[in-house]
N, C-alpha and C positions, 0 to 999 in steps of 0.2 A: 277440515277434520274436526272432530270433537276430542278435546284434550282434557285429561284429568290431571290436576296439579295439586300436590300436597304442599303446604306452606304458601298457598295462594294469596293470603292476606299479609304476608311478611314483606320485608323491605324489597328483596329481589323478586319474590313471587308476585307481588302486586305489579311490578314493572313488566314481568314476563306476561302476566295476564293481559295487561293493557296492550302490549305489543301483539300478542296473538289475536286478540279481538280486532285490532286495527288491520290485521292481515286477512281478516275474514273467517277466522276459526271460531268455533264455539269452545267455551271453557267451563269445566266442572271444577270447582274449588273446594278442597277439603276444609271444613270449618269446625274447630273444636269449641267455639263459644258463639253466643248470640252476636257479640261485637264483631267477630271475624266473619260470620255469615252475612251481617249487614254490609260490611266493607266489600265483600266479594260480590254481593248483589248490586251494590252501588256502582261497581266497576263494570257491570254488564254481564257478569258470569253467573252460573248457577251454583249456589252453595249446597254442599253435601255435608251434613253434620256427621262428625266422627273425629278420629285421631289416628296417629301412627300406631297406637296400642290397640285400637279397635279394628281388628283384622277384617271383620265383616264389612265395615264401611269402606275399607281399602278395596276389597274384592268387588263391591258394588260399583265403585268409581271406575275400576279397570274394565269391568264388563260392559259399562255404558260408554266406553271411549274408544277412539281410534289410535290413541297414543298417550303416553304417561310421562310426566316430568315430576321427579321427586325432589322437592326443595325443603321439605319439612325436617327440622332437626332442632332439638332443645340445646341451645348454646350455653346453658348454665354449667360453667366449668366445675362447680362443686358436685355435679351429677354426670360428669362427662362419660364415664364408663357405662353407666346405665343408658345414656342417650345413644351411645354407639350400638349397644345390644338391641335397643328398640328399633333403631334404623335398619339393622341387618335383618331382623325378623320381618319388618315391613317389606323390605326389598325381596326377600324370599317369597313372601305371600303373593306379592304382585307379580313376581316373576313366574310363579307356577301357572298363573292364568295366561300370561303372555306367551309362554312357550309354544312354539309351532305356529304362531300367528303372523310373524314377520312385521309386527307393529313396532314403532319406535318407543324406546324406553331410555329417558335421559335422567341422570342423577348428578347432583353436585356432591363432590367428595374430595376431601383432603386439600392440601396446598400444592401450588404449582412448583416446578423446578426449572432450573436454567437450561437443562438439556432436553426438556420436554419428554422425559421418559419416566415411567413408573415401575418401581420394583414391587411386584405383588408378593414377594417373599419377605418384605421388610415388615416384620410384626410390630416394629416400633412406630411406624407411620400411622397417624391418627386415621381412623375410619377405613383402613386398608381392606378389612374384611368385606365391607359393603362394596367397595370398588371392585374387588375380585369377583364377588358374586354377580355384579352387574355385567362385567366383561365375560364371565362364563356363559351368560345367557346368549351371547352372540353365537355360541356353538349349538344353540337349540332354536334356531330360526327366530331370534328376537333381534331387532336392529337397535341393540343397546350401545350406549356410549356414556362416558363420564366427562363432566366438566369440572376442572380444578380451578377454583376461584382464587384470585389474588386476595391476600388478607385484608387489604384496604379497598373495600368496595364503597364507593361514595357517589353522591349526587349533588354535592354542594351544600348539603345539610350536615348536621352533627351526627355521624353514623359510625358504627363499628369501632375498629381500633383507634381511628383518629378521634372520634368522639370521646373514647375512653381516655386518651392522652390529654385532651383538652380538659375534661372533668378533673383528672388527677392534678393537672397544673393549677386549676382554679382552687382545688381543695388544699393543696400543699403550698401554693405560692411559688412553686419552682417548675419550670418546664424541663424535664429530665430526659436523659438517655443513658445507655449502658456503655461502659468502656470509653473508647474514643469516639463512639457514635458513627463509625464508618460502615457498620453493618447496614444492609439495604433492605428496604421493603418495596415490593411491587404493588401496583394498584390498578384499578379499572373503574370506570364510571358505570354506575348501575344500569344505565340505558344501553351502554355497549354490551354489558354482560347479558342483558335481556335479549338483545338482538342475536347474540351467539346461541342462546338456548333455542331460539326459534329456528335458526339455520340448522342446528344439530337435529332438531325434530324433523325438519324437511328433507335433509340430504346427507347427514353424517353416515358414513359406512359403519356397518356393525363392528363393534369392538374398538371404536375410536376413543383415544384419550386426548381430550381437548383442554386448552388452557385459556382462561379468561383473564388476560393480562394486557394492559395498555402501556403503563409506565413500567419498564423493565426492572428498575431498582433505584430508589431514592434513599440516600444516606439518612439514617435516623436523626443524626445531629441536625441536618438541614430541616427536617420536619419539626424537631423541637425548637429550632430557632424561629421558624415561622409562627409557631404557637406562642412562644415567649414574646415575640414582637407585638402580636395582636392583643395579648392579655397584659402586656406591660409587666412581665415577671422575669426574674433572672433565669438564665439557661445554664445548666451545668450537668456534668456526669455524676451519676448517683453511685456511691460506693457499693461494692459488691455485697457487703453485709447488710446494706439497707435496701437492696433491690425489692425484696418481698414486701417490706413495710411500705415503701413508696409507691410501687406499682400494683400491689395486690395481685389478682389473678393474672394480670398482664405481665407480671415478672417472669412467668414461665417462658415467654417468647421475646421479651424486649431486646435481648442481645442476639437474637437469631438473624442470620443473613438470609433473607428471603427474596433474593433477586430471581427473576424468572423470565422466560421467553414465550412468545406465542407465534413465532415465525411459521411453524408447521401448521398451526391451527388457521392462521390467516390465509395461507396458501390453499389449504385443503377446502375450506368453506367460503373463500372469497369474503372473509370477515375483516373489516378495516375499522378499528375504533376511531370515532370521530368527535366524541364529546370532550369537554374540557378535562384536562388532566388534574391530578391531585395538587400539584404545586400551583397551578392556576387558581384553583378554588381556595387554597390557603393564602395565596398572595392577595386575592380579592376579598378575603374575609368572609367568604360565604358560609363557612362552618360556624361562624361566630354570630350570625344574625339573631339567633334566639337566646343569646346569653343575657 
């Protein structure tokens, strides 16, 4: 198949692109800069200049493909509401072309849950409007599905929330956590997540809600202790009134319990995470190689 991917040069997108090409698919990658276009071309894919805001480029990519994976999203938390609106308009535009075609349309959306269910009426859930729109397309002959990624997507390098926690610990001299640190974060290796996107593209039933989760839930205090050990800094709970100052944008979620399951997803698509877990990479210091 020829697959159009937004966010193709990103952390997860580049892994998905490589996986798809390895499986014999062709990839068209949306590129908003010369640097992104070069990275996409070097990966063996075809760059298409444009962005999520450039509806014409999105339509071109969809029209030239047999399936679509939407991984593009601006994760600047200072512009989060704007990013959500841009994503929704992009999904609506691509969905209009896909209607009636039976082609696969996979999007990354929101965080996973322990019971593997999604409440489309929960207006407080981030990016719920995009998820609802994608699932609605399943009623219009689009094989659409959503993949809810664990907040800690990693590959042994300094990435995502874990990278942010390491940077904060370096800057402040303290590896911190909220409360008693018993709240849990789930995680998945980037290559396992990439494999799931490919499986969803190939065989996920229309309207599927899938969860990219390998480690069901690791207590935040355990994560903080691993970081403190490698940086040789003290580990302690951060007082409630200092959460924002210490963690910055991450303070919004630092105390959240984000344990999640992927039992249904693994059974449905015969997906079995096989790459090293988060604690393995922390234990072996892989996140700290470039410090």
